[in-house]
N, C-alpha and C positions, 0 to 999 in steps of 0.2 A: 504494500500500500504506500501511496505517496501522501505526505501531509503538507498542505499548503497553509501559509499564514498570510492573511491579507495585510498589505503594507499600510493601508489606510486605517482600518479599524482593529486589526490584530486578531480577528477571529480565525479559528482553525477550520479547515475543510479536509476531509479524508477521502481519497479516491483509490479504488482498486486498480491494480495493473491489469490491463486487458491483454488477450492473446495477440492482438495486432499491434501492441506497443513495441517499439524498437528496443531490444535488450541493451544495446550499447548506449542508448540514450538514458535508460534507467540507471545503468552503472555510472554514467557520467554525472547524473544528478546526485546519486549517492556519494560519489567521491567529492563533489563540490560542496556538499552539505555536511559531511561526516565530522568535520572539525568545528563547525559553528556551534555557538551556545544553543542549548535546547530551551525553547520557550517554556516558561513556567506553566502555561496552559496545558502543555502536553502532559506533564506530571499530574496536574490537577485533574485531568480527564482520563488518567490511566493509560496514556499512550506512551509506550516504551520505544524510544528512538534508537536505531542502530548507530553505533559509533565506529570509527575507522578500524579499530582492532577486530571488528566483527564482519569485515568485508567478505569473508568466505560465505556468509549466509545468503546475500543476494546472488552471488555467483552460482551457488548450488541450486538456488530456487529457479534461476533463469536458464542455466546451462546444464544442470545435472552434475556439475563438478566445479572445482575452482579454476579449472583450465578454460580459458576463453577459446571457443572454436574458431578456426579460420573460416571466414565467410566465403563461400563459393557462389558466384552469381552465374546463372544460366538463363539463356533466352529461349 
């Protein structure tokens, strides 16, 4: 799941990752946000955010292992 925080009002929105979402984009979002402070609202709402040392979790969920597969494009 992705957690969004509105920059205007600070409210949280939780969105599931869909099958047609690009896995490399999901990993890039995780990597960009893993070192940021966790908003207090997350803890207050029981949302446990993954941290950088837990990077194997999204890789396993998206790719089935921590190895990122080579993408082969075919037409």
